[in-house]
KEVO-974980 format. One line per 2 residues: number of its first residue (from 1); their letters; for each residue x, y, z of C-alpha. Coordinates in nm, 4 decimals, always signed. Layout:
# residues N
NUM = a = X/Y/Z; ... .
# end
This chain:
# residues 341
1 = mt = -2.0407/+4.0738/+3.5708; -2.2226/+4.3521/+3.3883 .
3 = tr = -2.5690/+4.2555/+3.2673; -2.6470/+4.3744/+2.9151 .
5 = ri = -3.0090/+4.4732/+2.8591; -3.1240/+4.3525/+2.5166 .
7 = gl = -3.4163/+4.4466/+2.2936; -3.5313/+4.2296/+2.0033 .
9 = ig = -3.6618/+4.3971/+1.6868; -3.8609/+4.1573/+1.4678 .
11 = cg = -4.0368/+3.8473/+1.5997; -4.0312/+3.6148/+1.2974 .
13 = dv = -3.8740/+3.2734/+1.2449; -3.5062/+3.3528/+1.2987 .
15 = sv = -3.5795/+3.5529/+1.6150; -3.6113/+3.2184/+1.7965 .
17 = vh = -3.2380/+3.1585/+1.7527; -3.1572/+3.4969/+1.9051 .
19 = le = -3.4039/+3.4608/+2.1910; -3.2565/+3.1252/+2.2906 .
21 = ai = -2.9016/+3.2609/+2.2756; -2.9942/+3.5656/+2.4849 .
23 = rd = -3.1545/+3.3311/+2.7386; -2.8552/+3.0963/+2.7511 .
25 = ie = -2.5643/+3.3431/+2.7557; -2.4727/+3.4626/+3.1027 .
27 = gl = -2.4869/+3.8389/+3.1390; -2.7606/+3.9010/+2.8810 .
29 = el = -3.1174/+3.9945/+2.9738; -3.4046/+4.0342/+2.7295 .
31 = vg = -3.6015/+4.3436/+2.8322; -3.8399/+4.3993/+2.5400 .
33 = va = -3.9460/+4.3044/+2.1890; -4.0831/+4.5043/+1.8952 .
35 = dt = -4.2682/+4.4173/+1.5761; -4.5004/+4.6009/+1.3388 .
37 = dp = -4.7163/+4.2864/+1.3118; -4.9518/+4.2815/+1.6144 .
39 = qa = -4.9990/+3.9039/+1.6005; -4.6262/+3.8313/+1.5907 .
41 = lt = -4.5723/+4.0801/+1.8715; -4.8390/+3.9179/+2.0887 .
43 = ra = -4.6888/+3.5731/+2.0370; -4.3453/+3.7026/+2.1335 .
45 = te = -4.4578/+3.8873/+2.4458; -4.6546/+3.5849/+2.5643 .
47 = at = -4.3576/+3.3550/+2.5034; -4.0975/+3.5782/+2.6686 .
49 = gv = -4.2916/+3.7670/+2.9350; -4.1365/+4.1009/+2.8375 .
51 = pg = -4.3183/+4.4127/+2.7135; -4.3838/+4.4630/+2.3437 .
53 = fa = -4.3638/+4.7733/+2.1268; -4.4757/+4.8690/+1.7771 .
55 = st = -4.1434/+5.0273/+1.6754; -3.7721/+5.0360/+1.7489 .
57 = qe = -3.7934/+5.3967/+1.8658; -4.0702/+5.3185/+2.1147 .
59 = li = -3.8714/+5.0303/+2.2617; -3.5549/+5.2378/+2.2938 .
61 = da = -3.7362/+5.5369/+2.4450; -3.9101/+5.3201/+2.7035 .
63 = lh = -3.6359/+5.0747/+2.7976; -3.2985/+5.2296/+2.7054 .
65 = pd = -3.1406/+4.8930/+2.6159; -2.7670/+4.8421/+2.5774 .
67 = av = -2.8162/+4.6600/+2.2469; -3.0839/+4.5500/+2.0038 .
69 = hv = -3.0991/+4.2419/+1.7826; -3.2561/+4.3168/+1.4439 .
71 = tt = -3.4328/+4.0087/+1.3030; -3.6840/+4.1773/+1.0733 .
73 = ph = -3.7591/+4.1183/+0.7022; -3.4759/+4.2376/+0.4772 .
75 = dq = -3.6234/+4.5758/+0.3830; -3.6575/+4.6602/+0.7532 .
77 = hv = -3.2946/+4.5915/+0.8523; -3.1297/+4.9286/+0.8082 .
79 = gp = -3.4004/+5.1532/+0.9562; -3.3958/+4.9972/+1.3046 .
81 = al = -3.0157/+4.9785/+1.2984; -2.9858/+5.3502/+1.2199 .
83 = ta = -3.2410/+5.4336/+1.4899; -3.0413/+5.2370/+1.7441 .
85 = la = -2.7084/+5.3888/+1.6402; -2.8518/+5.7391/+1.6740 .
87 = ag = -2.9487/+5.6514/+2.0317; -2.6047/+5.5102/+2.1142 .
89 = vh = -2.7319/+5.1508/+2.1216; -2.5262/+4.8554/+1.9941 .
91 = vl = -2.6744/+4.6550/+1.7049; -2.6533/+4.2861/+1.6177 .
93 = qe = -2.8354/+4.2369/+1.2893; -2.9361/+3.9351/+1.0855 .
95 = kp = -2.8108/+3.8957/+0.7301; -2.8312/+4.0377/+0.4714 .
97 = la = -2.6880/+4.3788/+0.5488; -2.9774/+4.5312/+0.3521 .
99 = ht = -3.2163/+4.4548/+0.0681; -3.0435/+4.7068/-0.1621 .
101 = le = -2.6870/+4.8300/-0.2021; -2.8035/+5.1865/-0.1462 .
103 = eg = -2.9479/+5.0949/+0.1932; -2.6422/+4.8891/+0.2810 .
105 = rr = -2.4118/+5.1797/+0.2042; -2.6217/+5.4049/+0.4285 .
107 = lv = -2.5401/+5.1806/+0.7235; -2.1725/+5.1479/+0.6279 .
109 = ea = -2.1429/+5.5269/+0.6038; -2.3355/+5.5903/+0.9255 .
111 = la = -2.1061/+5.3621/+1.1211; -1.7960/+5.5154/+0.9628 .
113 = aa = -1.9173/+5.8626/+1.0609; -1.9926/+5.7653/+1.4206 .
115 = pa = -1.7503/+5.8911/+1.6861; -1.4756/+5.6623/+1.8102 .
117 = gg = -1.5901/+5.4487/+2.0988; -1.9504/+5.4622/+1.9818 .
119 = pk = -2.1916/+5.1729/+1.9415; -2.0869/+4.8611/+1.7539 .
121 = vg = -2.2686/+4.6840/+1.4714; -2.2379/+4.3129/+1.3997 .
123 = ic = -2.3947/+4.1176/+1.1141; -2.4879/+3.7504/+1.1577 .
125 = fq = -2.2677/+3.5512/+0.9244; -2.2439/+3.2778/+1.1850 .
127 = nr = -2.0980/+3.0134/+0.9553; -1.7608/+3.1860/+0.9867 .
129 = yn = -1.7631/+3.0448/+1.3413; -1.8050/+2.6831/+1.2316 .
131 = la = -1.5045/+2.4711/+1.3278; -1.4507/+2.3705/+0.9654 .
133 = sr = -1.4576/+2.7315/+0.8469; -1.2194/+2.8590/+1.1147 .
135 = hl = -0.9739/+2.5732/+1.0698; -0.9732/+2.6087/+0.6915 .
137 = he = -0.9249/+2.9854/+0.7101; -0.6230/+2.9373/+0.9367 .
139 = ml = -0.4718/+2.6730/+0.7073; -0.5165/+2.8882/+0.3968 .
141 = as = -0.3663/+3.1910/+0.5714; -0.0652/+2.9927/+0.6946 .
143 = ge = +0.0203/+2.8633/+0.3475; +0.0133/+2.5034/+0.4706 .
145 = lg = -0.2211/+2.3994/+0.1907; -0.0140/+2.5662/-0.0792 .
147 = av = -0.1485/+2.7816/-0.3582; -0.5222/+2.7663/-0.4262 .
149 = rg = -0.6007/+2.6411/-0.7765; -0.9777/+2.6747/-0.7759 .
151 = aw = -1.2968/+2.6071/-0.5827; -1.6501/+2.4741/-0.6137 .
153 = as = -1.9502/+2.5520/-0.3921; -2.3103/+2.4344/-0.3920 .
155 = vv = -2.6261/+2.5121/-0.1972; -2.8971/+2.2621/-0.2934 .
157 = wt = -3.2060/+2.3116/-0.0802; -3.5820/+2.3079/-0.1179 .
159 = rs = -3.8621/+2.5569/-0.0612; -4.2315/+2.4883/-0.1066 .
161 = ad = -4.4979/+2.7174/-0.2446; -4.6357/+2.7404/+0.1091 .
163 = yy = -4.3047/+2.8892/+0.2258; -4.3678/+3.1915/+0.0051 .
165 = ra = -4.7425/+3.2052/+0.0672; -4.6888/+3.2128/+0.4432 .
167 = kp = -4.4739/+3.5268/+0.4172; -4.5206/+3.6860/+0.0741 .
169 = wr = -4.2375/+3.9379/+0.1305; -3.9912/+3.6537/+0.0707 .
171 = gt = -4.0869/+3.6394/-0.2970; -4.0706/+4.0105/-0.3820 .
173 = we = -3.7889/+4.2342/-0.4965; -3.9302/+4.5288/-0.3042 .
175 = ns = -3.9241/+4.3619/+0.0358; -3.6671/+4.0826/+0.0126 .
177 = gg = -3.4252/+4.2380/-0.2354; -3.3808/+3.8994/-0.4027 .
179 = gl = -3.4476/+3.5322/-0.3490; -3.2143/+3.2379/-0.3126 .
181 = li = -2.8889/+3.4366/-0.3203; -2.9840/+3.7047/-0.0687 .
183 = nq = -3.1850/+3.4830/+0.1641; -3.0218/+3.1376/+0.1665 .
185 = ai = -2.6987/+3.1126/-0.0343; -2.5597/+3.4419/+0.0985 .
187 = ht = -2.3894/+3.2542/+0.3841; -2.1915/+3.0429/+0.1388 .
189 = ld = -2.1100/+3.3465/-0.0758; -1.9759/+3.5118/+0.2379 .
191 = lv = -1.7625/+3.2094/+0.3273; -1.6168/+3.1824/-0.0223 .
193 = qw = -1.5188/+3.5481/-0.0438; -1.3803/+3.5445/+0.3129 .
195 = ll = -1.1740/+3.2293/+0.2620; -1.0352/+3.3227/-0.0800 .
197 = gg = -0.9500/+3.6888/-0.0314; -1.2570/+3.8564/-0.1764 .
199 = ve = -1.4222/+3.8604/-0.5174; -1.2915/+4.0895/-0.7899 .
201 = rt = -1.5479/+4.0030/-1.0567; -1.8732/+3.8087/-1.0787 .
203 = dg = -2.0068/+3.6322/-1.3877; -2.3228/+3.4263/-1.4050 .
205 = hv = -2.6977/+3.4076/-1.4248; -2.9993/+3.3682/-1.1971 .
207 = at = -3.3473/+3.2409/-1.2833; -3.6832/+3.1445/-1.1382 .
209 = rk = -3.7331/+2.7794/-1.2336; -4.0111/+2.6447/-1.0125 .
211 = ya = -4.2560/+2.9085/-0.8899; -4.2436/+3.1773/-1.1562 .
213 = dl = -4.6210/+3.2164/-1.1256; -4.5896/+3.2820/-0.7511 .
215 = ie = -4.2655/+3.4734/-0.6870; -4.0673/+3.7491/-0.8576 .
217 = ve = -3.7260/+3.6530/-0.7236; -3.4778/+3.3829/-0.8257 .
219 = dt = -3.4694/+3.0249/-0.7002; -3.1629/+2.9100/-0.8994 .
221 = ae = -2.8195/+3.0627/-0.9635; -2.5006/+2.9666/-1.1480 .
223 = ll = -2.2011/+3.1938/-1.0908; -1.8291/+3.2113/-1.1588 .
225 = lh = -1.6534/+3.4153/-0.8913; -1.3126/+3.5616/-0.9769 .
227 = hp = -1.0745/+3.5961/-0.6815; -0.7328/+3.7659/-0.6580 .
229 = gg = -0.4537/+3.5819/-0.8365; -0.6721/+3.4365/-1.1087 .
231 = vt = -0.8453/+3.1826/-0.8819; -1.2122/+3.1116/-0.9590 .
233 = ts = -1.5014/+2.9500/-0.7745; -1.7792/+2.7719/-0.9607 .
235 = fy = -2.0917/+2.8403/-0.7546; -2.4274/+2.6664/-0.7967 .
237 = at = -2.7377/+2.7126/-0.5836; -3.1023/+2.6133/-0.6111 .
239 = lt = -3.4188/+2.5842/-0.4033; -3.5784/+2.3361/-0.6442 .
241 = ap = -3.4370/+2.0130/-0.4975; -3.6712/+1.7545/-0.3411 .
243 = qh = -3.4966/+1.7893/-0.0034; -3.2146/+1.9767/+0.1672 .
245 = rp = -2.8615/+1.8654/+0.0879; -2.5609/+1.9670/+0.3009 .
247 = ve = -2.3911/+2.2802/+0.1745; -2.0656/+2.1828/+0.0043 .
249 = le = -1.7465/+2.3781/-0.0525; -1.4415/+2.2203/-0.2162 .
251 = id = -1.1048/+2.3897/-0.2647; -0.8271/+2.2457/-0.4800 .
253 = ce = -0.4906/+2.3481/-0.3348; -0.1332/+2.2734/-0.4318 .
255 = na = -0.0814/+2.0375/-0.1369; -0.4319/+1.9038/-0.0691 .
257 = yv = -0.7920/+1.8827/-0.1827; -1.0202/+2.0241/+0.0857 .
259 = tv = -1.3911/+1.9520/+0.1303; -1.6246/+2.1345/+0.3669 .
261 = gg = -1.9619/+1.9663/+0.4246; -2.2391/+2.1744/+0.5784 .
263 = gt = -2.4811/+2.1152/+0.8625; -2.3880/+1.9265/+1.1774 .
265 = sg = -2.2179/+1.6242/+1.0207; -1.9970/+1.7383/+0.7340 .
267 = gl = -1.6971/+1.8982/+0.8982; -1.3695/+1.9457/+0.7123 .
269 = ti = -1.1847/+1.6771/+0.5151; -0.8275/+1.7381/+0.3966 .
271 = aw = -0.7007/+1.4881/+0.1399; -0.3277/+1.5545/+0.1199 .
273 = kd = -0.1438/+1.4877/-0.2038; +0.0838/+1.2405/-0.0220 .
275 = gr = -0.2141/+1.0178/+0.0614; -0.2867/+1.1301/+0.4182 .
277 = vd = -0.6458/+1.2251/+0.5063; -0.7334/+1.4497/+0.8015 .
279 = hv = -1.0836/+1.5257/+0.9258; -1.2230/+1.7918/+1.1573 .
281 = de = -1.5706/+1.7111/+1.2922; -1.8201/+1.9943/+1.3111 .
283 = ra = -1.9734/+2.0875/+1.6444; -2.3418/+2.0354/+1.7171 .
285 = vt = -2.5918/+2.3187/+1.6782; -2.5343/+2.5638/+1.9633 .
287 = sg = -2.8751/+2.7327/+1.9579; -3.2257/+2.6733/+1.8323 .
289 = gr = -3.3389/+2.6739/+1.4736; -3.2704/+2.4455/+1.1822 .
291 = sy = -2.9399/+2.2638/+1.1349; -2.9036/+2.3791/+0.7739 .
293 = wg = -2.8960/+2.7396/+0.8999; -2.5523/+2.6565/+1.0412 .
295 = vs = -2.4311/+2.5578/+1.3846; -2.2788/+2.8714/+1.5305 .
297 = he = -2.5346/+3.1471/+1.5930; -2.4775/+3.1424/+1.9670 .
299 = ll = -2.0995/+3.1532/+1.9216; -2.1233/+3.4681/+1.7105 .
301 = ir = -2.3632/+3.6331/+1.9551; -2.1398/+3.5466/+2.2501 .
303 = df = -1.8327/+3.6793/+2.0670; -2.0099/+4.0046/+1.9821 .
305 = ye = -2.0812/+4.0787/+2.3476; -1.7369/+3.9695/+2.4647 .
307 = hl = -1.5822/+4.2337/+2.2378; -1.8147/+4.5292/+2.3020 .
309 = ed = -1.5450/+4.7101/+2.4982; -1.2767/+4.6638/+2.2322 .
311 = pe = -1.1610/+4.9834/+2.0580; -1.1860/+4.8160/+1.7163 .
313 = pf = -1.5136/+4.7558/+1.5300; -1.6651/+4.4081/+1.5443 .
315 = wi = -1.4919/+4.1955/+1.2816; -1.8114/+4.1073/+1.0906 .
317 = gp = -1.9605/+4.4522/+1.0572; -2.1310/+4.6377/+0.7722 .
319 = ge = -1.8044/+4.6818/+0.5823; -1.7618/+4.3041/+0.5688 .
321 = ai = -2.1283/+4.2243/+0.5136; -2.1618/+4.4480/+0.2092 .
323 = ks = -1.9142/+4.2297/+0.0176; -2.1581/+3.9410/-0.0288 .
325 = le = -2.4361/+4.1886/-0.1073; -2.2241/+4.3368/-0.3864 .
327 = il = -2.1619/+3.9904/-0.5336; -2.5264/+3.8892/-0.5504 .
329 = ke = -2.6468/+4.2286/-0.6718; -2.3983/+4.2044/-0.9587 .
331 = ay = -2.5462/+3.8640/-1.0465; -2.8910/+4.0244/-1.0550 .
333 = rl = -2.7631/+4.3068/-1.2747; -2.6048/+4.0641/-1.5201 .
335 = sg = -2.9306/+3.8694/-1.5342; -3.1404/+4.1811/-1.5871 .
337 = vg = -3.3617/+4.1166/-1.2859; -3.4628/+4.3204/-0.9836 .
339 = pq = -3.4117/+4.6892/-0.9124; -3.0570/+4.8052/-0.9758 .
341 = g = -2.9143/+4.9683/-0.6658 .
# end
């Protein structure tokens, strides 16, 4: 078996999930880490025992990795990815694609312009790998559920003031590119648009309800997503709840009413119109981190490396990832908040 040499760019919270997956997946070897924050870099090098670097370019020049994982703050996603692509290095990047549409399009265009057989780019929308998500996608595609009549989705979580104080970039337009929608609810936006054939139009509003004196970005959103065929999804998300609730997605179909509950316990429930009820249990978390992040990071990472030799691009690449970014940026535009672009 070929051993893939992996570099990690960005040593913050979500990097733990990637480090554990790299450790646990046969054929992957972590060879170096990079971060612009000296303290974060020191913690990572001490924890992993690999050398540390102050930039993506320094890591690539010194180690010549086969791939890098980009787990930086949002405004530092595209730069490292472009640096890696220019060096012929594969990229697996955390969501969102970018903190602005302009930056996201740069990566989409760079990958499109790359020669055939060049490096691949994957974006971590791991909830597409959840058992409930995969099973529901297959059932919708097969027509078994009948025509979709409408959908409802909710992300009701909590964030404290200390969450933003600990890493102030999370609360700024300049560095994060948004708040709740781009940082937390983007996974559910991605699932909705993937399951229901995309989003043709977005209506709605975002607001900062709880920490307006501390953050610039939104903590609450109410959207109506318009899908092909006149189907709509009512979408509500907030970070003002007293505790985390499971993410919920409900789809009303001609033959059944389908409910997807998030986390490790919700799974998929199919209430057929004839009275039958089927249930698909969700798998347990497959890598470190928090259960409400989803259960399938390691599955996505494993799948990315299993398909590196395929002639086709990875199925969740920049062209897919920009769809959810377009939805949330339209919500910001309609609400008159944040930089436009």
